[in-house]
N, C-alpha and C positions, 0 to 999 in steps of 0.2 A: 891658753892662748890670751894674750892682752886684750882688753875689750877694745882699746883705741885701734888695735889692728884689724879688728872685725869691722869698724866702721870706715867704709870707703867713701871717697868723694861723691860718687853716683848716689849713695845712701843719704848723704847731706844735702843732696839737690832736691830730694823729696820732702815730703811733710813726715813729722813725729807724731803719731796718734797715741793719745793717753786714753784709756779704757777705764772707766770708774764705774763700779757696781757694789750695791749692798743688797741683801736677799730679800728685806722687808722694810716697810716704811717705820716701823718700829726701830729697827737698826740704824736707821738714817737718822731719827731723832735722837736716840740715846747713845749710840756708838760713834760718836762725833770723832774719836781719836783714829778710828779706821779711814773716815773720811779725809781726814787731815794728812794721814800717811800716803794715801792715794794720789791726792793732789800735789804731794810733795815730790813726785817723780819728775816733776817738771824741771827740777835742778839737776836730774841725772841726763835728761835730754839736752839741757844747757851745756852741762860739762861735757859731754861727748861732741859738741860742736853745732849743734842746730840752735837757730836764732828764736826768739820768743814768738815771732810772727808764722813761724812754721810749725809751732806745735798746736795741733788741735786736739780739744778736749771733748770726748764723748762721755757725757754723763746722763744721757737721757733713760737710762735702764735702771735708775736707783728706785730701790723697792721691788725689784723683779728678781724672782729665781733663776738661777744658772742652769737648771736642771735639763733646759732645750733652748734652743735659739729661736724657735718658731713664733714665740710672742716677745722677743726682745728686739726692738727696731734698731736700737743704736749698735746692736752686735752685727746684724744685718747690713747696716751702713758701713761699718769697719770692714767687714768681709769684701763688700762691693768696691770699696776704694783700694783695698790691698789688690785685689784681681785686676783692677784698672791702672795698677802701677804708680799710684799717687803716694803710697806710704813707704818711706826708708826704713821705719822701725816702727813696730807696735809694743807700747808698755801697759803693763798691768802689775799690780802689787804683787799677786801671785797668780798661778795658773787657775786656781779656783774661782777667781775673779773674772776671766775670760770665759771659762766653760767648765761646768761640772759634769758634762757628757762626753765620752770619749768619740763618739761620731762627730759632734761638733769640733772638737779640739783639733782632731786629725785631719778633718777637712780644712781648718784654718791653716795647720802647718804645712799641708800639701799646696794650698795657694800662695803661702809665704815662700816656700822653696822656688815654685815656678815663678814669681815675681820678685825674687832676689830680695827679700824683706827681712829684716833682723826683728827677734823678740827678745823684749828686756823685762825682767823681773826683779825682785828685791835682790836677788841672788846673783845676777850677772847678765851679760848678754849673750845670746844664742843664735847661730845662724842654721836655720832648718834644713838647708843644702848641705850641710856637714853631718856625717853620719852619727858621729858621737854625741854632737848637740841634739839631734834630731831623736836619738835614742833615749837621751836624758829628759827631753821634754815629753816625750811618750811616757817615760816612767812617771813623770810628774802628773801628768794628766789622768794615767791610772789610779794614782793615789789620791787625787781630787776627786776622781769618781767614787772610789772606795770610802772615802772620808764623808761624803754627802750619804752614802748607805749606810755607814755606821751611825750617823747623826739621826738619820730617819728612824733607824731600827732602835735606838735607844728611847727616842719621843715616842715612837710607835708601841714600844713594849709597855712604856709606863701607862700609856692610855690603855692599852688592852687589858693589862692587869687590873685596873680600876673597872672597866668594863665588865670583866667576868664576875666581880663582886657587886656589880649594879651601882657602883659609886660614882662613875663618871658623869659628870654634869652636861647633859644635852640641853638644847633649846626645847622648851614645852610647848606643846599645843595650848590654844586657847582652851581655857578651864581648868588649867592647871597652874600652880605656882611653888616655888620653893619657900619653905619656912626659914626661920633663924637658924635652925639646926641642920639646913640642908636637905630635909626630907620633901618628897613630893607630896602636896596636898591639894584637894579641891579648891578652887577659886572660891574665896569668901562672898563674893558678889552672888546673892541669890538669883539675880536675874540672868547672870550667866549660866549658873548650874542648871536652872529650870528650862532655860532655852535649849541647851544641850541635850538634856533629857527629853524634851518634847522632841527634838529631832530624831532621835533614835526610836521613839515610840511611833512616830510617824512612819518611819522607813519600815519598821516591822508590820505596820498595819498596810502599807500601800505595796510594800514589795518592789519598789524602784526608786533609783535616785532623782531622776527627772520628775516622777510623780511627787516626790517629797518636796521638790523645789516648787513645784506649781501648788502644793497644800499650803506652804508657807506664804506664797503671792496671794493666793486665795483669803487667807486668813488675815493678812497684812502684817505678818510677824517680821522682824528683823533678827539677822543671826549675828552673834559676836564674832570679832575678828581681832587679833591683836596686831597692832602696827609692826613692821619689820624692825628688829634691833630695838624695841622699846616695850615698856610694859602697859602703855596706853591701850585700852580696848575700846574699839568703836563698832557701832551697830548698823549694819548695812544688808540690802537684800541679799538673801541666800541665792548662790549662783551653782550650776551644775559641777564646776571645778572643786568649789569648797565642799560641796556634799560628798564628791568622791574621795577627796583628800581626807576628810574626816572619817568616812567609813573605812578607809584602809590603814587608818593610823592605830597600832596596837596599843598604844598608851591610853586610850579611852577605855580599853579593857583591864587596865591595871597592869599591864606588860610592860617591863624594861627590855627594849628591843634596840639593838644596837647592830650596825653592818648590813641593813635591808638592801643597800645599793652597793655596786662596784663601780667607782670611777676610774677611768683610764684615759691618757693622753693620746690624741691622734697625731698623725704626721703635722697637721697645721696648726697644733697646738690646743686645740679645743678639747674640751671636756666631754667624753662619751660615757654616758650612763647606762648599766645595765642592771635589772632587778634581779636580786638574789631568791632562790627557792627559801622558804622559811627553815628548812633543814639546815642551809648554808649560813643563817645569820651568825654572827660572831657572838652574840649574846641574845639570849629570850628567856627571861626570868618572869614567869607568871606571879601574880599576886604580889608584885614588888610595890606597890603602892595603890591607894584607893582608885576605883574607876567608875565608870558611868554605866558600863554592861559588862557582863560576863565574858569570859575567854569563850566559852562554847557559843554564845550569841555573837560574838565577833567573827567565829569561824563561819557560823550560818550565813551572817551577812555577806561574807565574801563569796560562799557557795551561791547566793542568789544573784549577786552581781555578775558572776561567771557565766550562770545559765541565762542571765538577760542579755549578755553579749554575744552568745553563740547562735549561728545561723542553723547548724545542724547537729544533732547528738542523738545519743540512743534514747536518752529520756529527757523530754523538753518540758517544761512548765514556764512559759514566758508568761510575765505579768498581763493582766487584762488591759486592752487597750479599747478606744472607741468604736472601733469597727463593728459590724453587725454579724461578723462571725462567731456564732456562740461556743464552738469547738476549737477556738484559736489555741494552738499548741497541745491539743490533745487528740488529734485524729491521726491514726495509723493506717497505712495503705494495706489492705488485706491481701495484696499479691506479693509485694516485696518486703513487708514489715518496715518500711521507713516512715518516718513521720511527715505529713502532709501539710503544705502549707496554705494559708487562706490567701485567696485572690479576690479583688472587686473588680466589676465591670459595670460601666454606665450604660444601659441599654433602654431604649425607649422611655427616658425620663427618670428612671429609677435604677438603684445601684444592685446589682445581682451579687450574690455571693458564690464563690466556687472553690472546692477544696482539691488542691493540685498536688500529684507526687510527682515532682520534678527533679529529683536528685539525680537519677541516671541519666537525665537529659543535660543537666548542668556539669557534671563531672565526666560522662563517657560519650556524650553526643548523640545518646539513643532517643527514641520517642518517649513521650510521657507515658508513664505507667497506667496512671488513672486521673481522670478528670471528672468531677462529680458536682452535681448542683448542690449547693449548699442550703438553700432555703427550705425544700421539703424535710432533709434532715433535721435542720434546726426546729422545725415547727414540731415534728414526732419527739425530739427530745424534749422540747418545752413542754408538751403535753404529759410526758412521762414524768419530768421533775415535778410538775402541778400536782399529778396524783401522789407523788412520793411525800411531798412538803405540807399537803392541806391539813393532816393531822396536827402537826408541830407549828402551824402557821402564827397562831395567837401568842404563844409563847415566844416565837422568834421576833415577832413584831414588837412585843415589850422589851425584849433584850437588846433590839435596835434603837429603841428609843432612849433607853438608858445610856447606850455607847456613845449616841448622839450627844445626849446631855452631859456626859462625861468629857467629850473632846471640847464643846463649847465652853465647859467651866475651864478646863486647862487653857484654852486660847484667851479667856478671859484674865485668868491670873497672870499670864505673860504680858498682856496688855497693861494690867494693873501695874506691874514691876516696872514696865518703862515709864508708865505716868510719875511714879514715885521717884525714879531715877530723874526725870525731868524737873520734878518739884525740888529735888534736892540740889540741882544745878542753878535752878532758879534763885534758891534762898542763897545760896553761895554767892551769886552774881550780886543779889541785893546786898548782902554784909560787905563786900568788896566795895561797892558803889557808897554805902554809908559811912566807911571807915576813910574815904579819901578826903583830903582837904578841899573844901569848896572853892577856894581861890584858885586852885591848880585846875583851870577849866579843861585843859587839854586831856588831862587823865580822866577827869570826871565825865566828859563827854562820851570818851572811849567805853569807860565802865557801863555808863547808862545805856549806850547802845548794845553792849552785850547783855545786859539785863533784860531789855526788852525783847532781844533775839530769844533769850530762854523762855521768858513768859509767853513768846509767840509759839514757841516749840511745845510748851506745857498745854497750851490751849488746844493746839492742832491734836495732840495725843489725846487729850480728854474727848474732844469731839467725836474723834476715830472710835474710841472705846465705847461712848454712848450709842455710836450710830450701829456698830458691831451688835450691841446688846439688844437693839430694837430689831434687827435682823434675826438674830438667834431666836428671839422671843417669838417672831412671827413664824419662824418655821417650827417652833414646838407649842404652839398654843393649843387650847383643849379642843378647837373645832378640826385641827389636823389629827389629834390624837384620837379622836371618835371616829374619824374617818378612816384611819389607819386600823382600828379594830373592827369596822364594818368591813372593810376590804379583806382582812384576814379570813373571813368566814369562807371566802372563795378565793384560794391562793391563784387560780387562774386569771383572775381579774388584777391581782397584783404583779402577775408574772407579764401578762400583755399590756400593763399600763405603759403608755407612750412616753409618759414623764420620768420612766424608770431608765436610767443611763445602762447602755449595754455592758459596762464595765461592771456595774453591780450585779447583773445576771451571770457574768462570766466568774465573779468571785464566789457566788453562791454555788455554783455549777462546780466549782473545783473543791469544794467541801464533800461533794456526793460523788462524784465521777472521776475515776483513776485515768481511764482513756477510753477512746471509741475506736473500733476497726471497721472501715468501710469496704465492701466488696460490690462491684458494680456488674450487674448482669445485662449488657445493651440488648441481647436477643429477647429477654423477658420484660425489657423495659421497667426493671426495678433494681433496689439497691438494698442488700442486706446490712444492718447495722447492728454490731455487736458492742454492747456497753458492758463495761467492768466497773463497777461501784467500788467504792472503798470498803475494805472488809472482805471482798472476794465475791460478792453475789454479782451475778451476770444476767443480762436481758439481751433479747434479739428482737429487733424490729424489722419490717419491711416497709420500705418507702417506694413510690411511684417515681419513675424519672421524669422530669418536665418534656414535654413535647419540643422537637426541634423546631426550627423557624419556619420550616416548609409545612410541618403538621400545624403549628399555629396559624397560619394564613389559610389553610384548606377549609372549604365550606364543610360544615357538620353534615353527616348523612341524613339526619332527620330534616334537614332545610332543603336537601335535594329532593327528598321524597315528597315534601310538602308542594315544591313547585312542580313536581311532576303530577300531582293530584289537581292542583290548580289549573293546568294547561287545558284540562277536560271542558273548562268553563269558562276561562277568562284569558284575555291577551296579556303580553308581557308588562304592558303599562298598568294594568290592574293588578297584577300579580305584586308589582313593585309597591304598588299603594298599601295593598294586604300586608306584605312582609314588614314594612316600615310601621305601619299602624301596630302591629304586634311586637314593635321594638326588637326585631329580629335584625342583627347585623351581619354584613357579608364578612366571609372568611372565618377565623376564629375568634375574632373579637366580639367581645361582651360588654365592653365598656360604654356606659351611656354617656360620658362625657366628650365622647368623639362625635362633634356634630357632622363632619363629613364623610364617617363612616355608615353610609345608608345605602339602600339599594336603588338602583337607576335602571332605565330599560335597558341600557346596553349590558349592565351587570347580569340581569335575567338573562338576557339573549346569550351571554357567555356561558351562562351555566347549563344552558339547554344544550349548546354544541359542545362544551367541553364533557359533559357527562352521558352524551349520546340521547338525550330524552327526544321522543317523538314530538315534533312541531305540532303547533295548534292547528295548522293547516292539513298535516297527514290526518290528524284525528278527526277532523269534520270531513275530509275525503273518504275516511273508512266509514262513518255513518251515513253515507251516501249524499252528502251535500254536493251541488251544482255549481260550475262556474256561471258567468254571466251568459255567455255565449250559449252554453249548455240550456240553462234555464229558459232562454228566448226560444231555442229550437223547440224545447219540450211544449212550451206554451203556445208558440207561434205568435209571438208579440215582439215588439221592437224593444231595444236596450232601454229607452227613455221610458216605455211603458212599464218595464220590469222596475225600474228605479221607483216610479211613481207608485207601482203596486207595494213595493217594500216599504215606502215611505209611510203609507195608510195603513200597513199591517195586513194587506191581502196577501203577500208573500212574506214568510220569515227568512230574515238576512242574519247570517253570523259572521261577525268581523274575525279575522285572523291575524291582523297586525297593525291595527289602529287605524288604516285607509283603505284596505281592500276587504272584501267579503266574500261569502259563499251564500248560496240561496239552498233553502230547503225545497226538495222536489214536490209538485203538485201530486195528487192522487193518480192513480192508473189511468182513468178516463175523464177528462175534462171537456165536457160539451162546449161547442161554440156559443151556445146561448149563455153559457155560465160565465164564458170570458167576456162576452159583451156586457152582461151584468156587472162584471167586476170594473170594466172600463166606466160604466155609466156610475158607479158609486164614487170611483175615483175621481171622476169630473165634478159630480154633486159635491164632495168633500172639498176639492179645490175651489169651487164656487162660493161655499160656506166660509171658507177661509178668507177668500178675498173681501166677501161682504163684511165680515167682522172685522178686518182691517179699515175699510172705507167708513163703517160707523164709528170706530174709535178715533179715526181722524177728524170727523165731522164734530165729534164731541169735544175733542181737543181744542178746534177752532172757536167753538161756541165759549169756551170758558175764556 
């Protein structure tokens, strides 16, 4: 059918859309003829009857692949205008320019058929509503997609063939370079090599990526990092992401690896990354080039990182942390066999350690299997470790000193490398400044400023190195060495030293103990501790469970017995003073720093009532003491006379609550003459007392 017959008047009333695309920016820059051919299609549209102002050119997708339409804004704009009936014809040099994907191509054909829009390529004009034209366009789309697959397969096949031989050149991580022959070699910069070596040694020592980052920050060391798409290497503080990326890179083990990740495009055009299992890597060639660690060490590092990131597993050996739980990661439940976790609780101003088996509760909603106080168990384990380590303590201390000296020496070597690099940069800046023409002040000022910056950096690095040397020397002077040797004569002193970090205790424990199984017996108030040492030897200990809160605040039986004894001869106020004088505290508290934890009258009265002790009143009545009315009737005197007799010791009075008393009964026969004589004695004593007071008053007035 003639092209002009397919173009109708209603087509010419709408716009003519020219879509231009090339797959990469390199093609845009180098394949200029293809671009000219695509722009030349404007003449075809003019020849078919469209005016120049009706021709709309869409070239915003230059440098974009046609494998999908999700990331091509120009193609999406074209489809939108076609669907809204604005396009009379869509022009492209060939089908592959519009789409390399059958789904996108057939979607465009369907929309063009519904909107009565024509399609033009270099071969002719097509009407998608016509069956024969649509069949031909569908065939062209299939061939375009197959062509893309063939191109990719050829390129991919060549790359994979090189990959299998280990010859495909991939971007190298920091610390490696390609030599002139194309072989992978270690970076010739000694500072870079030594810093990377120190990184792997530090990780082997501390067993954690985060602790490695902290060690670098503590020592003031900078880690090398290559600028993206450049050979320039800069030194900056080590981060956790850099540490993890370095530990997971097999190139540092001298292994040529390719295909560690699988990339896929999602519906929205984004890349989806999935890590492959090492067995699925496209290439894994050990000993392909020099490395900083061995392949076995690389595999061990990966296992350590994996174990650090697990919450539960059959065998867990997590890296030591700052917490007080001595058996962190090594406690096994004696009931279900699961590993117990450490939990900390802030109670009464101090942090308590608990070992909790909560796996069944977290996964199945069941009650906690066991919850055991950790401080009695840690204390028993500490005493056992101290007894085991005492014979070898001196030798261990010397080895620790050597290890610390070696670490400080390595850190100083790395700082010295940084100083040397800064000195080289300063010398280079100086030579550049000396070679400049003095009359060119604009360039000379800039070079002089750069020289001053380099000198300032050199001075700062030298001061940092000297300060670090002074600190290291302070840590390893002879006084500390002699103190360390003296402490090793009794390893218990070293173990209980408050300045020793908990992390170091756990590291020492890891060399001796494989795991510890705990089994709690609440009825007996104790816990069985089964220790399995490395090498197979076992040991069993028994620790007492701490008292509950109610038991801790309960008054001790010996204090109750003492109060019972004191009630025979003392009132509650006197008993309170006696207990406080003996520094006996109420309840289960024995802390002397609690000034408010003292006995009062009410506390003593509460003990008497709570424990059912006989009161002071009942005890006096059992001994025959009389009330005031009974004593007056017995003696035939008034109450005022009885009070006066008691005041002057004629009658014995016994207090039972601080302000009320009972009286000791007189003999069986008290004659009236004796009572009269007691009254005379009482009156005489009162007269003597009044006379003494008058004489004292006269003497004061005379003065």
